[in-house]
C-alpha positions in Angstrom: 2.8 17.0 12.0 5.6 17.6 14.4 5.1 15.8 17.6 6.6 18.7 19.5 3.3 20.4 19.0 1.6 18.1 21.4 3.4 20.2 24.2 4.0 23.5 22.7 0.8 24.3 20.9 -2.5 24.9 22.4 -5.0 23.4 19.8 -8.0 24.4 21.7 -6.8 28.1 21.6 -6.1 27.6 17.8 -9.7 26.7 17.2 -11.1 29.1 19.7 -12.8 26.5 21.7 -12.9 25.4 25.4 -10.9 22.4 26.5 -14.2 20.6 27.4 -15.8 21.5 24.0 -18.1 19.0 22.4 -17.1 17.3 19.2 -19.8 19.2 17.1 -18.5 22.5 18.6 -14.9 21.5 17.5 -16.2 20.6 14.1 -18.1 23.8 13.7 -15.3 26.1 14.7 -12.8 24.2 12.3 -15.2 24.6 9.4 -15.6 28.3 10.0 -11.9 28.9 10.4 -10.9 26.6 7.5 -13.4 28.4 5.1 -12.1 31.9 6.1 -8.5 31.0 5.7 -8.6 28.5 2.7 -5.9 29.2 0.0 -8.7 29.4 -2.5 -10.3 32.3 -0.7 -6.9 34.2 0.0 -4.7 33.7 -3.0 -1.2 35.0 -2.3 -1.9 35.5 1.3 0.9 33.7 3.2 -0.5 34.6 6.7 -3.9 33.0 5.8 -2.2 29.9 4.4 -0.2 29.6 7.6 -3.4 30.0 9.7 -5.1 27.3 7.5 -2.3 24.8 8.2 -2.5 25.6 12.0 -6.3 25.1 12.0 -6.1 21.8 10.0 -3.4 20.5 12.3 -5.5 21.3 15.5 -8.5 19.7 14.0 -6.7 16.5 13.0 -5.9 16.0 16.7 -9.1 17.3 18.4 -11.5 15.6 16.0 -10.0 12.2 16.7 -11.2 11.0 20.3 -8.1 8.9 20.7 -5.6 11.5 19.7 -7.4 14.1 21.7 -7.2 12.0 24.8 -3.4 11.4 24.3 -3.0 15.1 23.6 -4.6 16.2 26.8 -2.6 13.5 28.9 0.6 14.6 27.3 -0.1 18.3 28.0 -1.1 17.5 31.5 2.0 15.3 32.3 4.6 17.2 30.5 3.3 20.6 29.5 3.8 22.0 33.0 7.5 21.2 33.0 7.3 19.1 36.2 9.0 16.0 34.6 12.6 16.3 33.3 14.5 14.0 31.1 18.3 13.6 31.3 20.4 15.2 28.7 23.6 14.1 26.9 27.0 15.0 28.0 27.5 18.7 28.1 31.1 18.8 26.8 30.5 17.4 23.3 28.9 20.7 21.9 26.0 18.6 20.6 22.5 19.7 21.4 20.8 17.1 23.6 17.7 15.3 22.6 14.6 17.4 22.7 11.0 16.5 23.9 10.1 16.5 20.1 12.7 13.6 19.6 11.3 11.7 22.4 7.7 12.0 21.2 8.7 11.2 17.7 9.4 7.7 18.8 6.6 7.5 21.3 3.3 8.8 19.8 2.7 6.2 17.2 -0.2 3.7 17.5 0.7 2.9 21.0 0.5 6.5 22.2 1.6 7.3 25.7 1.9 3.6 26.6 4.8 3.3 24.2 6.5 6.3 25.8 6.4 4.9 29.4 7.1 1.4 28.2 10.3 2.7 26.6 11.2 4.7 29.7 10.9 2.1 32.4 10.7 -1.3 30.7 14.3 -2.4 30.8 13.6 -6.2 30.6 13.3 -6.2 26.8 15.9 -5.9 24.2 16.5 -2.6 22.4 15.1 -4.0 19.2 11.9 -5.2 21.0 11.4 -1.9 22.8 11.4 0.2 19.6 10.1 -2.1 16.9 6.6 -0.7 17.4 7.4 3.0 17.9 9.8 3.3 15.1 7.7 1.4 12.7 5.5 2.8 9.8 3.3 5.7 10.8 0.1 6.6 9.0 -0.2 10.1 7.7 -2.7 12.6 9.0 -6.3 12.9 7.6 -7.1 16.1 5.8 -10.4 17.8 5.4 -11.4 20.2 2.6 -14.6 21.9 1.1 -15.9 22.3 -2.3 -19.0 23.9 -3.7 -20.7 22.5 -6.8 -23.7 23.5 -8.9 -27.1 21.6 -8.3 -26.8 19.8 -11.7 -23.3 18.7 -11.1 -24.3 17.2 -7.6 -27.0 15.2 -9.4 -24.9 13.9 -12.3 -21.4 13.9 -10.8 -18.4 16.1 -11.5 -14.6 16.3 -11.2 -13.4 19.4 -9.5 -9.9 20.8 -8.7 -9.0 21.3 -5.0 -6.0 23.3 -3.9 -4.3 21.2 -1.1 -1.4 22.1 1.3 1.0 19.0 1.4 3.7 18.1 3.9 5.3 15.6 1.5 8.8 14.5 1.1 11.3 17.3 0.1 11.6 17.3 -3.7 15.2 18.2 -3.5 16.4 15.3 -1.3 13.4 13.0 -1.8 12.9 12.8 2.0 16.5 11.7 2.9 17.3 15.1 4.4 20.9 14.8 2.8 22.3 17.1 0.2 22.2 15.8 -3.4 24.9 13.4 -4.1 25.2 12.4 -0.6 23.3 9.9 1.6 22.6 9.6 5.4 24.5 6.9 7.2 23.6 4.8 10.3 24.2 6.5 13.6 27.3 4.9 15.2 26.1 5.8 18.8 22.8 4.1 18.8 23.5 1.7 15.9 20.5 2.9 14.0 17.9 2.3 16.9 17.4 6.0 17.5 17.5 5.6 21.2 20.1 5.1 23.9 20.0 4.2 27.6 21.2 6.6 30.4 20.7 6.9 34.1 19.3 9.6 36.2 21.0 10.1 39.5 21.8 6.4 39.6 18.2 5.7 40.7 16.9 4.0 37.5 17.9 3.5 33.9 16.0 5.5 31.2 15.9 5.2 27.4 15.8 8.5 25.6 16.4 9.6 22.0 19.9 9.4 20.9 21.8 12.8 21.3 23.6 12.4 18.1 20.8 11.6 15.6 18.0 12.9 17.7 16.0 9.8 17.4 16.2 9.2 13.7 18.6 6.5 13.7 20.5 8.0 10.8 23.0 10.8 10.7 23.2 13.5 7.9 26.7 14.9 7.5 25.7 17.3 4.7 22.2 18.4 5.1 19.8 19.4 2.3 19.9 23.2 1.8 16.2 23.3 1.0 14.7 21.3 4.0 17.7 21.8 6.2 17.9 18.0 6.9 14.2 17.5 7.9 13.4 15.6 4.8 10.0 17.3 4.6 8.9 20.2 2.3 5.7 22.2 2.3 4.0 22.5 -1.1 0.7 23.6 -2.4 -0.8 21.3 -5.2 -4.2 21.1 -7.1 -5.8 17.7 -6.8 -8.5 16.4 -9.1 -11.4 15.1 -7.0 -14.3 13.2 -8.4 -17.7 14.1 -6.8 -20.1 11.1 -7.2 -23.5 11.6 -8.8 -26.2 12.1 -6.2 -24.2 13.8 -3.6 -26.2 15.9 -1.1 -25.6 19.2 0.4 -23.2 18.9 3.5 -22.3 15.3 2.6 -18.7 14.3 3.6 -16.8 12.1 1.0 -13.8 10.1 2.0 -10.9 9.7 -0.5 -8.6 7.0 0.8 -4.9 7.7 0.7 -5.2 11.2 -0.5 -4.4 12.9 2.9 -1.0 13.6 4.7 2.0 11.6 3.7 3.0 8.8 6.1 6.3 8.4 7.8 8.8 5.6 7.8 7.0 4.0 4.9 3.6 4.3 6.5 0.4 4.7 4.5 -0.9 8.2 3.5 -3.9 9.5 5.4 -7.3 10.1 3.9 -8.9 13.2 2.5 -12.4 14.2 3.6 -14.2 16.5 1.3 -17.4 18.4 2.6 -19.6 19.1 -0.3 -21.8 22.3 -0.6 -24.5 22.4 -3.3 -25.7 25.6 -4.8 -29.5 25.8 -5.0 -31.3 25.4 -8.4 -33.8 28.2 -9.6 -36.5 25.6 -10.6 -35.7 22.2 -9.0 -35.5 21.1 -5.4 -34.6 17.7 -3.9 -36.1 15.3 -1.5 -33.8 12.2 -1.0 -33.5 10.5 -4.3 -36.5 12.5 -5.8 -36.4 15.8 -7.6 -39.0 18.2 -6.7 -40.8 20.8 -9.0 -43.6 23.3 -8.4 -45.8 23.7 -11.6 -48.1 26.7 -11.8 -51.4 25.9 -13.4 -54.5 28.2 -14.2 -57.9 28.0 -12.5 -59.5 26.6 -15.6 -56.8 23.9 -16.0 -57.2 22.8 -12.4 -61.0 22.9 -12.5 -61.6 21.4 -16.0 -58.6 19.2 -16.3 -56.2 19.0 -19.2 -52.6 18.3 -20.2 -49.6 20.3 -19.0 -46.0 20.1 -20.0 -43.2 20.3 -17.3 -39.4 20.4 -17.7 -37.0 17.6 -16.5 -33.4 18.1 -15.3 -31.1 17.6 -18.2 -33.8 15.9 -20.4 -36.7 16.4 -22.5 -40.0 18.0 -21.1 -42.7 15.5 -20.2 -46.4 15.8 -20.3 -48.8 15.3 -17.4 -52.5 14.7 -17.4 -54.5 16.9 -14.8 -57.8 15.3 -13.7 -60.6 17.7 -13.5 -60.9 19.2 -10.1 -57.2 19.0 -9.3 -56.8 20.8 -5.9 -53.9 23.3 -5.1 -50.9 21.4 -3.7 -51.6 18.1 -5.2 -48.2 16.3 -5.9 -48.0 14.1 -9.1 -45.1 11.6 -9.7 -43.0 11.2 -12.9 -41.0 7.9 -12.6 -37.4 7.6 -13.4 -36.5 11.5 -13.6 -34.9 11.9 -10.2 -31.5 11.3 -8.8 -29.2 8.4 -9.8 -29.0 5.7 -7.1 -26.1 3.4 -6.3 -28.0 0.4 -7.8 -28.2 2.3 -11.2 -31.8 3.2 -10.9 -33.1 6.8 -10.5 -35.6 8.4 -8.3 -38.7 10.2 -9.4 -39.7 13.7 -10.2 -42.4 15.0 -7.8 -44.5 17.7 -9.4 -46.6 19.9 -7.1 -49.5 21.7 -8.6 -49.9 25.4 -7.8 -53.2 27.1 -8.9 -52.3 30.7 -10.1 -55.0 33.4 -9.3 -55.0 36.1 -11.8 -54.0 39.5 -10.5 -56.4 41.4 -12.9 -59.5 40.4 -15.1 -60.7 41.5 -18.3 -64.4 42.6 -18.4 -65.2 39.4 -20.4 -63.4 37.3 -17.8 -65.2 39.1 -14.9 -68.6 38.5 -16.5 -67.8 34.9 -17.1 -66.9 34.4 -13.4 -69.9 36.3 -12.2 -72.0 33.9 -14.3 -70.1 30.9 -12.8 -70.7 32.1 -9.3 -74.5 32.4 -10.0 -74.5 28.9 -11.7 -73.0 27.2 -8.7 -74.9 29.1 -6.1 -73.8 30.3 -2.7 -71.0 28.2 -1.1 -69.0 28.5 2.0 -66.0 26.1 2.0 -65.1 27.4 5.5 -68.1 26.2 7.1 -66.3 23.0 8.3 -63.9 25.1 10.3 -66.5 26.6 12.5 -68.3 23.3 12.9 -65.1 21.7 14.1 -64.3 24.5 16.4 -67.7 24.6 18.3 
């Protein structure tokens, strides 16, 4: 992302949260906005895609405690305009270095410490001062969401995700120069990207080179596609493997599948939040599958053998003991969710005694005979005894 955004964009406003918002509030706001503006939900809607990029960019900073702290400090120190950096000579016609150029060389892993170290630490050589800030920079992490069926979550599945990428420009391959030309080392800063100047003769200060704007390289004939930036926005579909046994709401990390790095830095990671559609028959409890099996009154009272389905397999038979009460749970081993060790959880079958809504005359007579045979019974007597 452009480091200029640290000063010019209000990420809290983008996500619609307060500056003192808790991490869980930021996460909740991001997921809601990302879901509403995701390209899959708004095909061909450029405004939604732009909004999705802004929301993802804001979340990348505010969801990281270290980045959020540096962002708040940068906004506090420089956002109000109270600090001014000297500009280059006005007669050259060249635009002076911008705040974006300064932060491009000062918001790496060292954060604001690198910025002030570069401004006031004149005892080191130029190479020493900028070896860290101009080194490889890791790409940003990206978060997306997918929804899969219950069976796919249990067995694992490969799904396609549409991603918005800030990768190298395909026309110039990231050089920023027009095809057939190459950038050359900046003669002003000798490729360091920085130069030393004075402010009113009080102290010396290092700032981005006014000729190369901190890049260390000069492009004489810029690429017509990216206009010399070396970056190009693109939308691509990525095949993502959802592992077997994933749960609803689980966050999966795919290393190196996030935003592209800079200066040879590693790519960021892709975090996928998985949503699982409910199954009409089966449920889940950890590594176990759950199933409610209706049984008749005579099956529960007299006992017997019932057949129940399994997920993606052949039915199994269960033996009901005589006098099985409503709500009893029986276990079928090895018919649950796959575990990491290669074993599977169990299928938990809960018995539900079904009471008939209507009786035939013969059934009515049989139940009357049963009631006379067992005599008067009050299964609720213990309730009154315990309450007295």
